[in-house]
Backbone as JSON, one array per atom type, in Angstrom:
{
  "sequence": "MSSYNATFFLSPQAQARGDVAVHPVLYVEPDGRYGAGHIVLQMPSELTQEERVKIAEQFLEGVTKWRDEIVGYANQQRTATDELAAAREEIARLKAEAGESE",
  "N": [[0.85, -1.19, 0.0], [0.49, 2.23, -0.73], [1.83, 5.15, 0.81], [1.07, 8.37, 1.77], [1.43, 11.81, 2.61], [-0.44, 14.69, 2.91], [-1.58, 18.04, 2.92], [-4.56, 19.77, 2.96], [-6.38, 22.69, 2.86], [-9.53, 23.3, 4.09], [-12.32, 24.9, 2.73], [-15.27, 26.87, 3.53], [-17.02, 25.92, 1.65], [-16.43, 23.29, 1.24], [-16.8, 19.92, 0.14], [-17.94, 16.54, 0.41], [-18.39, 13.43, -1.07], [-19.72, 10.28, -2.02], [-19.36, 7.26, -3.99], [-20.4, 4.17, -5.31], [-20.27, 2.76, -7.64], [-18.34, 1.15, -9.19], [-16.01, 0.55, -7.6], [-16.03, 1.24, -4.1], [-15.79, 4.67, -3.56], [-14.6, 7.64, -2.15], [-14.95, 10.99, -2.51], [-13.35, 14.01, -1.85], [-13.69, 17.38, -1.85], [-11.93, 20.03, -1.28], [-12.4, 22.79, -1.78], [-14.95, 22.81, -2.63], [-15.39, 22.49, -5.31], [-15.41, 20.32, -7.98], [-12.58, 19.26, -9.43], [-9.27, 20.2, -10.22], [-7.19, 19.43, -7.49], [-8.86, 17.91, -5.92], [-9.55, 15.15, -3.71], [-9.29, 11.67, -3.87], [-10.42, 8.78, -2.49], [-10.21, 5.42, -2.57], [-11.52, 2.11, -2.35], [-10.01, -1.09, -2.46], [-10.77, -3.74, -4.81], [-10.62, -6.33, -3.8], [-11.54, -6.36, -1.2], [-13.91, -7.48, 1.24], [-17.5, -7.02, 1.52], [-18.11, -6.57, 4.19], [-15.65, -5.66, 5.18], [-15.43, -3.3, 3.75], [-17.62, -1.87, 4.76], [-16.75, -1.63, 7.41], [-14.51, 0.05, 7.09], [-15.79, 2.38, 6.12], [-17.35, 2.96, 8.36], [-15.33, 3.53, 10.22], [-14.29, 5.89, 9.13], [-16.58, 7.49, 9.36], [-16.87, 7.56, 12.16], [-14.47, 8.87, 12.9], [-14.75, 11.4, 11.6], [-17.12, 12.29, 12.77], [-16.36, 12.51, 15.47], [-14.39, 14.5, 15.19], [-15.98, 16.65, 14.28], [-17.67, 16.95, 16.54], [-15.8, 17.76, 18.46], [-15.02, 20.23, 17.37], [-17.46, 21.62, 17.55], [-17.78, 21.61, 20.34], [-15.55, 23.18, 21.13], [-16.21, 25.58, 19.84], [-18.53, 26.21, 21.27], [-17.44, 26.6, 23.83], [-15.87, 28.88, 23.33], [-17.87, 30.68, 22.56], [-19.33, 30.81, 24.93], [-17.41, 31.93, 26.68], [-17.05, 34.4, 25.44], [-19.64, 35.45, 25.65], [-19.87, 35.59, 28.46], [-17.88, 37.47, 29.04], [-18.92, 39.72, 27.73], [-21.28, 40.05, 29.22], [-20.18, 40.62, 31.72], [-18.93, 43.06, 31.16], [-21.16, 44.62, 30.59], [-22.37, 44.59, 33.11], [-20.44, 45.94, 34.63], [-20.57, 48.46, 33.4], [-23.2, 49.12, 34.09], [-23.01, 49.24, 36.9], [-21.2, 51.33, 37.16], [-22.75, 53.36, 36.08], [-24.79, 53.51, 37.99], [-23.31, 54.4, 40.13], [-22.78, 56.89, 39.31], [-20.62, 57.37, 37.69], [-18.79, 58.14, 34.74], [-17.91, 56.56, 31.63]],
  "CA": [[0.0, 0.0, 0.0], [1.22, 3.49, -0.78], [1.64, 6.02, 1.95], [1.27, 9.76, 1.39], [0.98, 12.87, 3.52], [-0.81, 15.91, 2.18], [-2.42, 18.97, 3.69], [-5.49, 20.56, 2.17], [-7.16, 23.59, 3.69], [-10.94, 23.21, 3.74], [-13.09, 26.14, 2.7], [-16.66, 26.64, 3.96], [-17.75, 25.27, 0.57], [-15.91, 21.93, 1.09], [-17.8, 18.88, -0.12], [-17.53, 15.14, 0.38], [-19.44, 12.61, -1.66], [-19.26, 8.93, -2.29], [-19.9, 6.53, -5.12], [-20.1, 2.73, -5.2], [-20.55, 2.18, -8.96], [-17.42, 0.07, -9.49], [-15.38, 0.35, -6.29], [-16.4, 2.35, -3.23], [-14.91, 5.82, -3.69], [-14.97, 8.84, -1.41], [-14.37, 12.2, -3.1], [-13.33, 15.17, -0.98], [-13.39, 18.59, -2.63], [-11.66, 21.03, -0.25], [-12.97, 24.11, -2.08], [-16.32, 22.64, -3.08], [-15.45, 22.39, -6.77], [-14.76, 19.12, -8.51], [-11.57, 19.63, -10.4], [-7.91, 20.07, -9.69], [-7.09, 19.57, -6.04], [-9.76, 17.06, -5.15], [-8.95, 13.95, -3.13], [-10.05, 10.47, -4.16], [-10.07, 7.63, -1.64], [-10.89, 4.29, -3.19], [-11.31, 0.82, -1.7], [-9.64, -2.12, -3.43], [-11.83, -4.69, -5.16], [-10.54, -7.59, -3.06], [-12.15, -6.26, 0.13], [-15.28, -7.98, 1.38], [-18.47, -5.97, 1.85], [-17.96, -6.29, 5.62], [-14.46, -4.83, 5.34], [-15.77, -1.97, 3.22], [-18.49, -1.22, 5.75], [-15.92, -1.28, 8.56], [-13.73, 1.23, 6.72], [-16.71, 3.52, 6.08], [-17.72, 3.27, 9.75], [-14.17, 4.17, 10.85], [-14.28, 7.27, 8.63], [-17.71, 8.18, 9.97], [-16.55, 7.78, 13.57], [-13.44, 9.9, 12.99], [-15.29, 12.7, 11.2], [-18.1, 12.68, 13.78], [-15.6, 12.96, 16.65], [-13.78, 15.77, 14.81], [-17.05, 17.64, 14.27], [-18.1, 17.18, 17.91], [-14.76, 18.55, 19.12], [-15.12, 21.59, 16.85], [-18.66, 22.21, 18.15], [-17.47, 21.85, 21.75], [-14.64, 24.32, 21.21], [-16.99, 26.78, 19.47], [-19.42, 26.52, 22.4], [-16.61, 27.18, 24.88], [-15.52, 30.24, 22.93], [-19.08, 31.47, 22.6], [-19.64, 31.02, 26.34], [-16.44, 32.88, 27.22], [-17.36, 35.71, 24.85], [-20.89, 35.9, 26.26], [-19.59, 35.94, 29.85], [-17.13, 38.71, 29.03], [-19.86, 40.79, 27.37], [-22.17, 40.25, 30.36], [-19.4, 41.29, 32.77], [-18.75, 44.47, 30.75], [-22.47, 45.28, 30.8], [-22.56, 44.76, 34.56], [-19.53, 47.01, 35.06], [-21.15, 49.71, 32.92], [-24.4, 49.38, 34.9], [-22.58, 49.65, 38.24], [-20.63, 52.68, 37.04], [-23.86, 54.29, 35.88], [-25.45, 53.66, 39.29], [-22.43, 55.17, 40.98], [-22.64, 58.22, 38.72], [-19.36, 57.51, 36.98], [-18.87, 58.04, 33.29], [-16.87, 55.68, 31.1]],
  "C": [[0.88, 1.23, 0.0], [0.89, 4.33, 0.44], [1.99, 7.45, 1.55], [0.82, 10.67, 2.52], [0.7, 14.09, 2.66], [-1.68, 16.76, 3.08], [-3.26, 19.76, 2.71], [-6.27, 21.43, 3.14], [-8.6, 23.58, 3.19], [-11.59, 24.58, 3.78], [-14.5, 25.84, 3.23], [-17.49, 25.93, 2.88], [-17.31, 23.81, 0.37], [-17.04, 20.92, 0.96], [-17.16, 17.51, 0.03], [-18.7, 14.36, -0.19], [-18.86, 11.25, -1.98], [-19.96, 8.33, -3.5], [-19.52, 5.07, -4.94], [-20.29, 2.02, -6.54], [-19.64, 0.99, -9.28], [-16.73, -0.37, -8.19], [-15.88, 1.49, -5.41], [-15.34, 3.46, -3.29], [-15.48, 6.95, -2.86], [-14.22, 10.0, -2.05], [-14.45, 13.32, -2.07], [-12.88, 16.35, -1.84], [-13.19, 19.73, -1.64], [-12.27, 22.4, -0.51], [-14.39, 24.02, -2.62], [-16.49, 22.51, -4.58], [-14.73, 21.13, -7.21], [-13.81, 19.56, -9.61], [-10.21, 19.41, -9.8], [-7.93, 20.26, -8.17], [-8.06, 18.71, -5.25], [-9.02, 15.8, -4.71], [-9.86, 12.77, -3.45], [-9.53, 9.35, -3.27], [-10.89, 6.45, -2.15], [-10.54, 3.01, -2.45], [-10.96, -0.22, -2.77], [-10.76, -3.14, -3.65], [-11.78, -5.97, -4.34], [-11.12, -7.54, -1.65], [-13.56, -6.86, 0.12], [-16.2, -6.81, 1.68], [-18.35, -5.59, 3.33], [-16.75, -5.4, 5.89], [-14.72, -3.41, 4.85], [-16.64, -1.19, 4.19], [-17.67, -0.78, 6.96], [-15.09, -0.03, 8.28], [-14.61, 2.48, 6.73], [-17.11, 3.94, 7.5], [-16.56, 3.94, 10.49], [-14.05, 5.63, 10.41], [-15.39, 8.08, 9.31], [-17.42, 8.5, 11.43], [-15.52, 8.9, 13.73], [-13.96, 11.29, 12.66], [-16.31, 13.19, 12.23], [-17.4, 13.19, 15.04], [-14.97, 14.32, 16.38], [-14.8, 16.89, 14.86], [-17.49, 17.98, 15.69], [-17.08, 18.0, 18.7], [-14.79, 20.0, 18.66], [-16.32, 22.31, 17.47], [-18.41, 22.53, 19.61], [-16.58, 23.06, 21.95], [-15.38, 25.62, 20.89], [-17.91, 27.18, 20.61], [-18.64, 27.12, 23.56], [-16.27, 28.62, 24.57], [-16.71, 31.16, 23.01], [-19.44, 31.8, 24.05], [-18.7, 32.04, 26.95], [-16.72, 34.28, 26.71], [-18.63, 36.29, 25.48], [-20.67, 36.34, 27.7], [-18.83, 37.25, 29.95], [-18.04, 39.89, 28.71], [-20.79, 41.08, 28.54], [-21.44, 40.98, 31.5], [-19.19, 42.77, 32.43], [-20.05, 45.26, 30.94], [-22.71, 45.54, 32.28], [-21.67, 45.87, 35.09], [-20.09, 48.37, 34.64], [-22.38, 50.09, 33.74], [-24.0, 49.89, 36.29], [-21.96, 51.04, 38.22], [-21.73, 53.72, 36.87], [-24.59, 54.54, 37.2], [-24.62, 54.53, 40.22], [-22.21, 56.59, 40.45], [-21.33, 58.44, 38.02], [-19.63, 57.45, 35.48], [-17.72, 57.18, 32.81], [-15.76, 56.45, 30.46]]
}
């Protein structure tokens, strides 16, 4: 089996799609456009259907975990930002009550 390392930066338009016409293939289009720069992941014909399903499930598990971690991080950031904004509002309110100007 060949081994390669490559880095592709995903745009908000990134797409992934699959096809099983001849061999199971997963296409990843980092910029959302099929053309130069797309990634093709193909399963060999000698794999059993069970092996193919296992591979697809491993991809699904990895991508789902990745997505969940991104959502968790975004929620943490959102919470921190919201708490900071609320604290600033409270400081402004207390200053206003005390007759101070900003």
